[in-house]
TILOKOL-546982 format. One line per field, with one value per residue: residue number from 1; x, y, z of N, C-alpha, C, O in turn. Coordinates in steps of 0.02 Angstrom, whole numbers. Each point is the difference from the previous one (the first is absolute). Example, Ala and Ser with C-alpha at 12.3 -4.5 7.8 and 13.67 -1.06 7.14 Angstrom:
TILOKOL-546982
pos <- (1_2) $
neast <- (660_-70) $
nnorth <- (-284_54) $
nup <- (390_-69) $
caeast <- (-45_42) $
canorth <- (59_59) $
caup <- (0_3) $
ceast <- (45_-39) $
cnorth <- (60_55) $
cup <- (0_37) $
oeast <- (52_25) $
onorth <- (-1_55) $
oup <- (33_8) $
***
This chain:
TILOKOL-546982
pos <- (1_2_3_4_5_6_7_8_9_10_11_12_13_14_15_16_17_18_19_20_21_22_23_24_25_26_27_28_29_30_31_32_33_34_35_36_37_38_39_40_41_42_43_44_45_46_47_48_49_50_51_52_53_54_55_56_57_58_59_60_61_62_63_64_65_66_67_68_69_70_71_72_73_74_75_76_77_78_79_80_81_82_83_84_85_86_87_88_89_90_91_92_93_94_95_96_97_98_99_100_101_102_103_104_105_106_107_108_109_110_111_112_113_114_115_116_117_118_119_120_121_122_123_124_125_126_127_128_129_130_131_132_133_134_135_136_137_138_139_140_141_142_143_144_145_146_147_148_149_150_151_152_153_154_155_156_157_158_159_160_161_162_163_164_165_166_167_168_169_170_171_172_173_174_175_176_177_178_179_180_181_182_183_184_185_186_187_188_189_190_191_192_193_194_195_196_197_198_199_200_201_202_203_204_205_206_207_208_209_210_211_212_213_214_215_216_217_218_219_220_221_222_223_224_225_226_227_228_229_230_231_232_233_234_235_236_237_238_239_240_241_242_243_244_245_246_247_248_249_250_251_252_253_254_255_256_257_258_259_260_261_262_263_264_265_266_267_268_269_270_271_272_273_274_275_276_277_278_279_280_281_282_283_284_285_286_287_288_289_290_291_292_293_294_295_296_297_298) $
neast <- (282_-86_-59_-83_25_11_-95_-47_47_-42_-99_6_32_-92_-65_50_-16_-93_4_55_-86_-60_55_9_-90_-12_71_-78_-51_85_28_-91_-4_-92_-51_45_-32_-102_-2_43_-69_-85_34_17_-90_-37_56_-24_-94_15_47_-60_-70_105_49_-7_87_54_-8_75_-81_-57_-25_84_8_-72_27_76_-42_-58_52_35_-83_-23_68_-12_-84_22_72_-41_-62_65_44_-66_-9_91_-47_-67_72_-57_99_-13_-20_88_67_-36_5_101_27_-47_98_50_-29_65_105_16_14_95_72_-36_31_96_24_-73_57_-17_-12_105_-46_55_-40_-91_11_34_-82_-65_38_-11_-101_-23_33_-66_-91_11_-5_-99_-65_-63_53_-43_-1_-107_94_12_57_-72_-47_61_4_-89_3_54_-57_-68_47_20_-88_-25_60_-27_-80_26_50_-60_-46_69_9_-109_-19_62_41_23_48_-64_-50_67_26_-73_-9_82_2_-77_24_70_-47_-54_68_31_-78_-9_75_-7_-71_36_69_-53_-48_90_-56_-25_23_-54_78_15_-7_65_-60_94_-14_14_104_53_-26_49_106_18_-23_86_99_23_22_84_106_71_10_25_111_57_-2_59_110_37_-7_100_70_-27_-27_-91_-75_15_-38_-110_-41_17_-72_-78_41_-62_-112_-34_-9_-103_-87_-16_-43_-113_-26_-11_-85_108_-56_-70_-93_-9_-89_0_-44_-93_62_-79_-50_-18_89_24_-60_29_92_-15_-47_67_72_-47_-10_97_22_-54_41_78_-65_26_-56_34_19_90_-110_65_-86_57) $
nnorth <- (1010_35_-36_72_95_-9_1_100_56_-31_41_102_-3_-19_90_54_-29_29_106_13_-18_96_96_27_52_110_56_-5_94_47_62_64_-110_31_-90_-24_53_-22_-92_4_33_-67_-70_37_16_-94_-34_48_-30_-92_20_33_-71_-14_101_18_-69_63_-109_-44_75_-68_45_-2_-95_-18_51_-43_-81_36_42_-75_-33_68_-8_-84_2_65_-38_-67_45_43_-68_-36_74_-7_-84_49_20_95_18_33_-80_-59_49_-3_-91_-26_60_-78_-55_55_-57_-81_34_87_-36_-42_82_43_-62_13_92_-12_-31_86_-35_17_94_36_-51_44_93_-15_-30_83_64_-41_11_102_19_-46_61_89_-22_-24_73_33_-99_53_-96_12_3_-99_22_31_-85_-53_53_-23_-98_9_45_-75_-67_45_-7_-96_-10_61_-40_-84_40_48_-72_-41_71_1_-93_56_-92_108_-2_1_95_76_-14_23_110_56_-1_61_110_29_9_96_85_5_42_112_56_-1_76_107_30_19_102_59_16_110_-71_88_-42_-13_66_-43_80_28_-24_-105_-38_36_-49_-98_0_17_-71_-71_28_19_-61_-73_-34_36_-47_-107_-8_36_-66_-95_7_2_-105_-25_29_-94_80_-60_67_27_-77_-17_71_-17_-75_80_18_-82_4_49_-53_-44_69_26_-77_4_83_-54_-55_-11_4_-89_61_6_-68_101_-4_-3_93_-49_37_-78_-23_67_-8_-81_13_60_-55_-67_42_19_-87_-24_58_-28_-92_52_13_100_-93_101_-85_-42_-18_-81_66_-79) $
nup <- (871_-62_90_25_56_112_62_24_85_100_33_47_108_63_21_84_108_56_38_98_71_-5_21_110_43_-17_68_80_-34_-56_90_20_24_-57_-46_-101_-94_-43_-64_-103_-81_-32_-81_-104_-65_-49_-92_-98_-54_-63_-100_-89_-53_-37_2_-111_-23_76_23_-70_-21_69_100_76_59_85_96_70_66_90_90_77_69_87_90_75_75_89_78_80_82_81_79_84_85_66_58_76_83_-17_-52_-108_-77_-38_-75_-107_-67_-42_-92_-67_3_-86_-93_-44_-19_-68_-106_-44_-29_-98_-88_-58_-60_-84_-93_70_-105_38_41_92_92_48_63_106_71_38_84_104_47_42_106_79_26_69_110_50_59_-86_5_-90_-59_34_61_-52_-94_-81_-59_-79_-99_-65_-55_-99_-86_-51_-77_-101_-70_-52_-95_-90_-67_-69_-92_-83_-74_-79_-88_-26_-61_-77_47_16_102_92_34_49_109_83_24_52_113_54_8_83_102_24_31_108_70_9_62_112_44_6_84_98_9_33_-97_-2_86_47_-68_110_-90_81_-52_-54_-109_-36_-18_-93_-98_-21_-38_-110_-84_-15_-49_-109_-92_27_-15_-80_-102_-19_-17_-90_-92_3_-23_-106_-40_41_-85_-56_-74_29_52_108_73_19_77_109_44_20_103_47_-14_95_100_11_24_109_71_-6_72_99_53_-28_-97_5_-16_112_10_-49_103_-65_9_64_-94_-79_-64_-86_-95_-72_-63_-95_-86_-60_-75_-100_-70_-53_-94_-95_-46_-63_-91_43_-33_32_74_-51_-6_-44_-25_56) $
caeast <- (-34_-47_10_-35_41_57_-26_-14_64_28_-36_23_66_-11_-20_61_32_-43_4_64_0_-33_46_44_-42_-15_59_10_-65_5_53_-19_-73_-20_-11_65_29_-35_16_67_-1_-31_40_55_-29_-18_62_24_-43_13_62_-9_-50_13_-17_-71_-44_-19_-69_-50_-53_-40_-41_44_17_-58_-8_55_-13_-52_30_48_-38_-24_58_16_-53_3_55_-11_-54_29_42_-45_-36_44_5_-51_-12_61_32_-31_-65_14_21_-58_-50_29_-1_-67_-8_-2_-71_-32_17_-45_-69_-4_14_-62_-41_36_32_-44_40_-18_59_-8_-11_62_21_-44_24_64_-14_-27_57_45_-33_8_70_12_-27_46_66_-1_-55_-31_-2_-33_-59_10_15_5_58_-22_-39_48_36_-46_2_65_-8_-40_45_46_-41_-14_63_9_-53_9_58_-25_-45_37_58_-18_0_46_69_9_58_-27_-44_42_39_-44_-28_49_20_-55_-2_56_-20_-50_34_40_-48_-21_57_7_-58_4_54_-19_-53_23_31_68_19_48_52_14_71_11_61_13_-55_-58_18_-3_-70_-31_27_-21_-72_-15_22_-29_-69_-45_14_-8_-64_-59_14_-15_-72_-37_14_-26_-73_-23_-3_-35_-63_5_-10_62_48_-14_13_72_28_-10_61_44_9_34_72_13_7_62_58_-1_31_71_35_-15_-20_52_20_33_-48_-37_-64_0_-50_-55_-43_-45_39_14_-62_-17_44_-16_-63_10_37_-46_-45_35_10_-65_-20_39_-27_-45_-64_-25_-70_-38_7_-52_-49_-21) $
canorth <- (-39_-46_-70_-14_25_-46_-61_15_6_-67_-32_32_-27_-66_5_13_-66_-41_28_-19_-73_-19_-11_-58_-60_-7_-24_-72_-32_-56_-46_-40_2_50_-31_-17_63_25_-44_16_69_3_-39_45_51_-32_-11_66_24_-42_23_68_1_-58_12_21_-53_-44_5_-5_-46_-29_54_41_-40_-1_66_8_-45_30_55_-31_-31_55_24_-53_-3_61_-3_-55_21_50_-36_-38_48_28_-46_17_73_39_25_63_-17_-30_54_42_-37_-12_64_18_-14_64_16_-53_2_41_-26_-61_20_24_-57_-47_34_54_61_46_38_73_30_7_-66_-16_41_-29_-63_17_24_-56_-44_33_-5_-68_-6_34_-31_-68_-6_-65_-10_-60_-27_-35_-72_-38_25_60_-24_-26_57_34_-40_17_65_-11_-32_50_46_-35_-6_64_8_-47_23_53_-30_-42_34_37_-42_-55_21_13_-37_-67_4_9_-62_-55_17_-14_-71_-42_9_-40_-70_-10_0_-62_-54_9_-20_-72_-31_7_-42_-70_-16_10_-58_19_54_49_15_71_15_65_37_58_49_-26_1_71_21_-34_30_70_5_-35_40_67_2_-42_5_70_26_-23_12_71_12_-26_42_67_2_8_71_36_-31_-41_41_36_-50_-17_59_10_-55_12_32_-52_6_63_-12_-50_38_40_-44_-25_53_5_-65_-35_-70_-46_19_65_53_33_27_72_37_27_46_-40_-24_58_20_-53_5_62_-10_-46_37_51_-36_-16_62_22_-41_21_64_-7_34_-8_-13_-15_-69_-19_-44_-52) $
caup <- (-52_30_-16_-62_-56_-7_-31_-70_-35_-5_-54_-62_-16_-27_-70_-40_-9_-43_-68_-30_-9_-62_-56_13_-7_-71_-34_11_-6_-48_20_58_11_51_65_28_21_59_56_24_25_66_46_20_44_63_37_21_54_59_29_25_54_42_70_4_-23_54_22_-54_20_-54_-30_-42_-59_-44_-30_-48_-56_-41_-39_-46_-54_-44_-36_-48_-51_-39_-48_-47_-46_-44_-48_-44_-41_-51_-57_-51_-3_-10_61_19_29_65_46_14_40_66_36_21_72_35_7_39_71_41_-4_41_69_30_19_43_57_22_-2_-53_-21_0_-66_-38_-24_-56_-56_-20_-34_-67_-40_-13_-48_-65_-18_-23_-67_-46_2_-27_-47_-10_-72_-25_31_64_-10_62_37_36_57_49_28_44_61_31_32_60_50_26_41_62_38_34_50_56_38_43_50_48_28_60_60_-10_-9_-71_-25_-13_-59_-59_-13_-19_-66_-53_3_-25_-72_-26_3_-52_-65_-4_-13_-70_-42_4_-31_-73_-25_9_-47_-68_-32_-18_46_-25_49_12_-3_32_-19_44_-8_37_71_22_3_57_61_4_12_62_58_2_-21_39_72_19_-23_38_71_14_-10_58_59_-13_1_68_16_-52_-18_-61_-59_-13_-22_-70_-41_-6_-38_-72_-27_-27_-73_-16_1_-52_-63_4_-8_-68_-41_17_-2_-62_4_-22_-68_4_-15_54_-22_-10_39_-40_36_42_57_44_33_46_58_36_34_56_52_27_44_61_36_26_58_58_24_57_-6_67_15_-59_-23_-47_31_-46) $
ceast <- (-45_14_-33_41_61_-21_-12_64_34_-33_21_67_-6_-15_59_35_-40_1_64_3_-29_50_45_-40_-16_58_15_-64_1_48_-19_-76_-18_-7_66_35_-32_15_68_3_-29_38_59_-26_-17_62_27_-41_11_64_-8_-46_9_-23_-74_-49_-20_-74_-52_-52_-41_-41_42_19_-57_-10_54_-10_-52_30_51_-35_-26_58_20_-51_3_53_-9_-54_26_42_-43_-37_42_8_-49_-18_66_29_-33_-69_9_17_-60_-49_26_-3_-68_-13_-1_-73_-35_11_-47_-72_-7_10_-63_-40_36_28_-43_38_-21_62_-12_-4_63_25_-42_21_66_-9_-25_57_47_-30_4_72_19_-24_46_66_0_-55_-33_-12_-38_-62_17_10_8_58_-17_-41_46_37_-45_-5_64_-5_-41_44_47_-37_-15_62_14_-49_11_63_-22_-42_39_57_-15_4_45_70_14_60_-20_-39_41_36_-45_-30_48_19_-55_-7_56_-18_-50_33_42_-44_-23_54_6_-58_2_53_-18_-52_22_33_72_21_54_53_12_75_11_66_5_-57_-61_13_-3_-72_-35_22_-25_-74_-19_17_-37_-74_-48_13_-10_-69_-59_11_-18_-74_-40_9_-31_-76_-29_-12_-34_-62_8_-10_63_53_-10_17_75_31_-13_59_48_6_32_75_20_11_65_61_3_31_76_37_-19_-22_55_25_34_-45_-32_-65_5_-57_-53_-41_-46_37_12_-63_-20_42_-18_-65_8_37_-43_-49_32_10_-65_-20_39_-25_-50_-63_-37_-76_-43_14_-56_-46_-24_-54) $
cnorth <- (-52_-72_-18_23_-44_-65_11_6_-68_-39_28_-28_-70_4_14_-67_-44_25_-20_-75_-20_-19_-60_-65_-15_-31_-74_-39_-60_-54_-46_3_46_-32_-19_64_26_-42_17_71_4_-42_42_52_-29_-11_66_27_-41_23_69_2_-56_9_18_-57_-49_12_0_-53_-23_53_43_-36_0_67_13_-43_30_55_-27_-33_52_27_-49_-1_61_-4_-55_18_52_-33_-39_48_27_-45_19_74_36_24_64_-12_-28_53_42_-35_-14_63_21_-19_64_24_-51_6_44_-26_-61_17_23_-59_-47_33_55_67_42_41_74_26_5_-66_-22_38_-29_-65_12_24_-57_-48_30_-5_-69_-10_33_-37_-68_-11_-68_-8_-64_-20_-37_-75_-33_24_62_-20_-26_57_41_-37_12_66_-6_-31_51_51_-32_-10_63_8_-45_15_54_-29_-37_37_35_-42_-62_27_7_-36_-72_0_6_-65_-56_12_-20_-74_-45_8_-40_-74_-15_-2_-63_-60_2_-24_-76_-35_3_-45_-74_-21_5_-63_14_59_45_14_75_10_70_31_62_51_-21_3_71_23_-30_32_72_6_-37_42_66_1_-38_6_71_25_-20_5_72_14_-22_44_69_4_3_74_42_-39_-43_40_38_-49_-16_58_9_-54_6_36_-51_4_65_-11_-55_35_40_-44_-29_51_0_-65_-37_-72_-44_15_68_59_28_28_76_32_28_48_-37_-26_56_20_-53_3_61_-8_-46_34_54_-31_-16_63_24_-38_18_67_-12_42_-9_-9_-13_-73_-16_-50_-51_-43) $
cup <- (32_-22_-66_-60_-10_-34_-75_-41_-8_-57_-68_-21_-31_-75_-45_-14_-46_-72_-35_-15_-67_-55_12_-5_-73_-36_11_-13_-48_22_58_8_58_69_34_26_64_61_30_28_70_51_26_49_68_44_28_59_64_35_32_61_50_73_9_-16_55_18_-55_20_-61_-36_-47_-64_-50_-35_-53_-61_-48_-44_-50_-59_-49_-42_-55_-58_-45_-54_-51_-50_-49_-55_-50_-47_-57_-61_-55_-2_-7_66_23_31_70_52_20_46_70_42_24_73_41_8_45_75_41_0_46_74_36_28_49_63_30_3_-59_-21_2_-72_-41_-27_-60_-62_-27_-38_-72_-46_-19_-52_-70_-25_-26_-71_-52_-6_-36_-50_1_-74_-18_38_64_-13_68_43_41_62_55_34_46_67_39_38_65_55_31_45_68_43_41_57_60_40_49_57_55_35_66_63_-7_-10_-75_-29_-15_-65_-64_-18_-24_-69_-56_-2_-28_-76_-33_-3_-55_-69_-9_-14_-73_-48_-1_-35_-75_-29_5_-52_-73_-27_-19_44_-28_53_5_3_27_-25_45_-3_41_75_27_8_60_66_9_18_64_61_5_-17_44_75_25_-17_43_75_20_-8_61_61_-9_5_70_16_-55_-19_-63_-63_-19_-25_-73_-46_-10_-44_-75_-31_-30_-76_-21_-2_-50_-67_0_-11_-71_-49_8_-12_-64_13_-27_-71_-2_-14_63_-28_-6_40_-47_43_48_62_50_39_52_63_43_40_61_57_31_49_67_42_31_62_63_28_56_-9_67_2_-62_-20_-47_34_-51_32) $
oeast <- (23_33_25_4_20_36_17_4_33_33_6_12_41_24_0_21_27_-1_0_42_16_-6_14_27_-1_-9_43_-2_-40_7_35_-29_36_21_5_29_35_7_7_34_28_-1_15_32_11_-2_22_27_-3_3_25_14_-46_-33_-26_-60_-33_-25_-56_18_10_-5_-23_4_10_-17_-15_16_6_-13_4_25_1_-9_14_20_-10_-12_15_8_-21_-4_14_-11_-26_25_12_-42_54_-35_-7_-18_-38_-25_-7_-23_-37_-13_-6_-52_-24_-15_-44_-45_-27_-36_-48_-30_-9_-31_-31_0_17_-11_0_30_-55_19_0_29_27_3_10_35_21_4_24_36_12_13_38_32_13_29_46_7_16_-30_5_-25_58_-41_-3_-3_27_6_-10_14_24_-3_1_25_16_-5_9_27_6_-3_18_18_-8_2_19_5_-17_18_45_11_-11_9_-5_2_22_8_-15_2_16_-8_-20_6_15_-14_-11_15_5_-19_2_19_-5_-13_6_10_-17_-11_18_2_-33_39_41_-2_47_-15_-2_33_-26_54_-42_-16_-31_-44_-26_-17_-38_-41_-18_-19_-49_-40_-26_-40_-59_-45_-37_-33_-35_-48_-34_-29_-44_-48_-30_-27_-59_-38_-1_-12_46_31_18_40_48_26_22_47_31_4_48_56_30_34_56_45_34_45_54_24_35_55_-60_17_56_53_18_24_-12_-5_45_-52_16_7_-10_-28_-6_3_-22_-27_0_-4_-29_-19_5_-15_-33_-6_-1_-27_-21_21_-32_2_-31_-38_-59_58_-53_23_-37_-24) $
onorth <- (-38_-12_-40_-35_-13_-26_-43_-24_-12_-35_-37_-10_-19_-40_-20_-13_-32_-40_-14_-21_-54_-53_-38_-51_-57_-39_-28_-61_-46_-51_-49_54_4_30_4_0_21_26_5_13_34_17_-1_13_33_12_4_24_27_0_12_34_-16_-44_-2_10_-50_56_21_-56_23_0_18_30_8_3_25_20_-5_2_25_2_-11_15_20_-1_-6_17_9_-14_0_19_2_-16_14_21_-16_20_-31_1_11_33_16_-2_19_29_7_-3_45_19_1_36_18_-13_-23_7_-5_-31_-11_6_-24_-31_28_41_-23_33_23_-34_-15_-3_-29_-28_-4_-12_-34_-21_-3_-24_-36_-10_-6_-32_-29_-5_-16_-38_-43_43_-50_37_-20_-31_33_0_11_33_14_-2_27_31_0_5_32_19_-1_23_32_1_-3_22_21_-13_-1_23_5_-18_14_27_-51_55_-48_-14_-29_-45_-34_-19_-34_-48_-35_-29_-47_-49_-30_-34_-52_-41_-28_-44_-52_-36_-30_-50_-49_-32_-39_-56_-26_-33_-46_57_-23_25_36_-27_48_-26_11_32_41_19_11_32_34_13_21_36_19_3_18_30_18_19_12_32_43_6_11_37_36_14_27_51_13_16_61_-54_11_-15_2_17_1_-10_12_13_-35_6_17_0_3_20_-1_-19_3_19_-14_-19_26_-1_-10_-31_24_-22_24_56_-36_13_32_-31_34_2_21_0_-9_12_17_-5_-4_23_14_-6_13_28_5_-2_23_28_-18_20_-53_61_-52_35_15_-20_31_-52_17_-47) $
oup <- (43_-50_-39_-51_-57_-43_-41_-56_-50_-38_-49_-60_-42_-40_-58_-57_-45_-46_-60_-40_-25_-31_-47_-22_-21_-47_-33_10_7_-34_14_-8_49_50_61_54_46_55_61_49_43_60_59_51_51_61_58_49_55_62_55_49_38_28_56_4_-14_-4_11_18_-56_-61_-54_-54_-60_-59_-54_-56_-61_-60_-56_-56_-61_-59_-57_-58_-60_-58_-59_-60_-58_-59_-60_-58_-54_-52_-58_-41_5_51_61_49_46_56_58_50_48_60_42_28_57_48_38_39_49_50_39_43_60_53_48_53_52_45_-57_42_-17_-47_-60_-55_-47_-55_-60_-49_-46_-58_-56_-43_-48_-59_-47_-41_-53_-54_-37_-48_41_-32_35_42_10_-34_52_61_54_53_59_61_50_53_61_56_50_58_61_50_52_61_58_55_57_60_59_58_59_56_39_55_33_-26_-38_-60_-49_-42_-49_-59_-49_-39_-47_-54_-37_-34_-53_-49_-34_-43_-55_-39_-33_-48_-53_-35_-34_-52_-44_-25_-45_34_-6_-23_-34_54_-50_44_-27_15_43_50_33_39_55_49_34_44_55_46_33_48_53_36_6_38_48_41_27_38_50_40_23_35_46_22_9_46_4_27_-39_-51_-59_-45_-39_-55_-56_-38_-40_-62_-34_-25_-54_-47_-25_-38_-52_-38_-26_-53_-44_-30_-13_50_-14_-21_-54_-10_49_-60_27_11_-48_61_56_55_60_60_55_56_61_57_53_58_60_53_52_62_57_47_55_54_1_11_11_-33_-1_-5_2_26_-46_-32) $
***
């Protein structure tokens, strides 16, 4: 098995975890402010990565810190913009617009990384984009929340691209740790700033459900997720990374069919959902095919 295929399979495993996180995060969305949840989630992940990568974190230099801070800032901004966008747009619109980073990555890569995506990757991206439309769709008129979510998609696209750019000449363990830790710091600053500026600060009450969600998403969705993503991107391309990560809403839809929400309800499978999942998975399979000596000239 080639290193690239191992990297792609590792990225695929992340999407399963992220997909399973949707329902558990949804079940606590009314119980804790998003910025407080994200701050604790990333803090847990930072501690875990520090323990796991303890022997690999020696020799971190200023250049590495600055690079990790940039990627951490993009990760922080992407998630915050997504949360802010959800205040005025629908969850389906948010999922669709965020998923458009699969189109942005190969286009931006041409200009920033001077990398031309192979033909199979372009075909895979088109299939995945169509799948996203079927799976999540777009409803209603364009609102400010959609603009914020589009900015979120740009941040996630740039995060993928800069990981690829820096992973080639920087210790990937340093990059993974600094990225997550800096995002945690940004969320903690945001939490403190909002609470300080608020005339009536909201106390955060941690029950077993919230603690479980923070630990689960912190350990698996963040520490494992972004740790593996950073390491895997050393052996695969940013376009393939973005394409594989579009499987996240596929598994989100699958888990929504199985795991009930706080009211005990599960979602139902529709033809559009099935076609969307099939197109996204087809796009991922196509990109793994080897079209010899053929590339798209952009």
